C-alpha positions in Angstrom: -22.0 46.1 -8.6 -21.7 42.8 -6.9 -18.2 42.1 -5.6 -18.3 38.3 -5.9 -17.6 38.3 -9.6 -14.0 39.0 -10.8 -14.3 40.3 -14.3 -12.0 42.5 -16.5 -12.5 46.2 -16.2 -13.2 46.5 -19.9 -16.2 44.1 -19.5 -17.3 46.0 -16.4 -17.5 49.2 -18.4 -19.7 47.6 -21.0 -22.3 46.2 -18.6 -24.3 49.4 -18.2 -24.4 49.7 -22.0 -25.9 46.1 -22.2 -28.4 47.0 -19.6 -29.5 50.2 -21.4 -30.0 48.4 -24.7 -31.8 45.5 -23.1 -34.2 48.1 -21.6 -34.8 49.4 -25.1 -35.5 45.9 -26.5 -37.9 45.2 -23.6 -39.7 48.5 -24.2 -40.2 47.5 -27.8 -41.8 44.2 -26.7 -38.9 42.0 -27.9 -38.6 38.9 -25.8 -35.7 37.1 -27.4 -32.5 38.3 -29.0 -29.3 36.8 -30.4 -25.8 38.1 -29.7 -25.7 39.3 -33.3 -28.8 41.4 -32.9 -27.3 42.9 -29.7 -24.1 43.4 -31.6 -25.8 45.4 -34.4 -27.6 47.6 -31.9 -24.7 48.4 -29.6 -21.9 48.3 -32.3 -19.8 45.8 -30.3 -18.8 42.6 -32.1 -20.8 39.5 -31.1 -17.8 37.5 -30.0 -17.0 40.2 -27.4 -20.6 40.2 -26.1 -20.6 36.4 -25.8 -17.3 36.5 -24.0 -18.5 39.2 -21.6 -21.7 37.2 -20.9 -19.7 34.0 -20.3 -18.1 35.5 -17.1 -21.6 35.2 -15.5 -22.3 31.6 -16.5 -24.9 30.3 -19.0 -27.1 33.3 -19.7 -28.4 32.1 -23.0 -29.2 28.9 -24.9 -27.6 27.7 -28.1 -30.0 27.9 -30.9 -32.4 30.1 -28.9 -30.3 33.2 -28.0 -31.0 35.3 -24.9 -34.2 35.9 -23.0 -34.5 39.7 -22.9 -36.5 39.9 -19.6 -34.2 37.4 -17.9 -31.1 39.3 -19.0 -32.6 42.6 -18.0 -33.4 41.3 -14.5 -30.0 39.6 -14.2 -28.1 42.8 -15.1 -30.4 44.9 -13.0 -29.4 42.9 -9.9 -25.7 42.7 -11.0 -25.5 46.4 -11.4 -27.5 47.1 -8.2 -30.0 49.2 -10.2 -32.4 49.2 -7.2 -29.8 51.0 -5.0 -29.3 54.6 -5.7 -25.8 56.2 -5.9 -25.3 59.8 -4.6 -22.5 61.6 -6.4 -20.5 64.7 -5.4 -19.1 66.9 -8.1 -15.8 68.5 -7.4 -15.2 71.5 -9.6 -17.9 73.6 -11.4 -16.2 75.0 -14.4 -17.4 74.5 -17.9 -17.4 70.7 -17.7 -18.8 70.7 -14.2 -21.6 73.0 -15.2 -22.5 70.6 -18.0 -22.7 67.8 -15.5 -25.0 69.8 -13.2 -27.4 70.5 -16.1 -27.4 66.9 -17.2 -27.3 65.2 -13.8 -27.8 61.7 -15.2 -31.3 62.3 -16.3 -31.6 58.9 -18.0 -30.1 57.0 -15.0 -32.7 57.2 -12.3 -30.6 55.6 -9.6 -27.6 57.9 -10.0 -27.6 61.7 -9.3 -25.4 64.5 -8.3 -26.5 65.6 -4.8 -23.9 68.2 -3.9 -21.1 70.1 -5.7 -18.0 72.0 -4.6 -16.2 74.9 -6.3 -13.6 77.5 -5.1 -15.8 80.3 -6.4 -18.8 79.3 -4.3 -19.5 81.1 -1.0 -19.0 79.4 2.3 -22.8 79.4 2.9 -23.3 77.7 -0.5 -25.4 78.5 -3.5 -27.7 76.6 -5.8 -27.1 75.8 -9.5 -29.7 73.7 -11.4 -31.3 72.7 -8.1 -28.0 71.3 -6.7 -26.3 72.9 -3.7 -22.7 74.1 -4.4 -20.3 74.8 -1.5 -16.8 76.0 -1.1 -14.2 73.2 -1.0 -13.4 74.2 2.6 -16.7 72.4 3.5 -16.0 69.2 1.6 -15.5 67.0 4.6 -18.6 68.3 6.3 -21.1 68.4 3.3 -19.9 65.2 1.5 -21.2 63.2 4.4 -24.2 65.5 5.0 -25.5 64.6 1.6 -24.5 60.9 1.8 -22.3 61.1 -1.2 -20.7 57.7 -2.2 -18.4 58.7 -5.0 -17.1 61.8 -6.7 -16.6 63.3 -10.2 -13.4 65.3 -10.4 -13.3 68.2 -12.8 -10.8 70.5 -11.1 -7.5 72.0 -12.3 -4.5 69.8 -12.6 -2.8 71.5 -9.6 -5.7 70.7 -7.3 -6.4 67.2 -8.5 -4.2 65.1 -6.2 -4.9 67.3 -3.2 -8.7 66.9 -3.6 -8.2 63.2 -4.2 -6.3 62.9 -0.9 -9.1 64.7 0.9 -11.7 62.4 -0.6 -9.6 59.4 0.4 -9.4 60.7 4.0 -13.2 60.8 4.3 -13.5 57.3 2.8 -15.0 58.2 -0.6 -15.5 54.9 -2.4 -14.5 56.0 -5.9 -13.5 58.8 -8.2 -14.4 59.4 -11.9 -11.4 61.5 -12.9 -11.7 64.0 -15.8 -8.4 65.6 -15.1 -5.2 64.6 -17.1 -3.4 63.8 -13.8 -2.6 60.2 -13.0 -3.9 60.1 -9.5 -2.6 58.1 -6.5 -5.4 56.5 -4.6 -5.5 53.9 -1.8 -6.5 50.3 -2.5 -9.8 50.9 -0.9 -10.8 53.5 -3.5 -11.9 52.7 -7.1 -10.6 55.1 -9.8 -11.7 55.6 -13.4 -9.9 58.0 -15.7 -11.5 59.8 -18.6 -9.0 62.1 -20.4 -10.9 63.8 -23.2 -7.8 65.1 -24.9 -6.3 61.6 -25.1 -9.6 60.2 -26.5 -9.7 62.9 -29.1 -6.1 62.3 -30.2 -6.8 58.6 -30.5 -9.8 59.3 -32.7 -7.8 61.7 -34.9 -5.2 59.0 -35.3 -7.8 56.4 -36.3 -9.3 58.8 -38.8 -6.0 59.7 -40.4 -4.8 56.1 -40.4 -7.9 54.3 -41.4 -6.2 52.6 -44.4 
């Protein structure tokens, strides 16, 4: 994503979602949409959508709505959709295996190119067409496969150590699926996804809906 725009992280996380649904509208032949139509499709309130869009200037016209093809092209450039992102997967347990099977099939510019797991042999092995190496070869193979960022699905005891090693080889970012709150340098971007916390929040919402 372009660095010139300083926008909230919550908005940043919604941009790929907007792009995906705009692609759906374009594929259906729709050329104009309102924030309300987008809201109903994405299940995000229209005020939030308008506020998110406002960070990028005047993307629509009052009384007209938004031009689908214009928005699609705008977010394609904003999200650098023409530039692929090579991802390294660190940890091939149950969750890691699921990532290898999925490998971002609907996101053509993002793919896992290499993985690392403590059970893999030094010479490597192949799972779902993706090479998997022992972590001892992280520094070597991360650059060999031109990885840009990493998905972390290792044990809690290994999480910070692997993060430090990734930082040392100038990895640009980590998508962290461990419950550990990682320490990273300012030069590295970090996003945390704690599935247990998300589940507990959902349970709370269900049980306190009234």
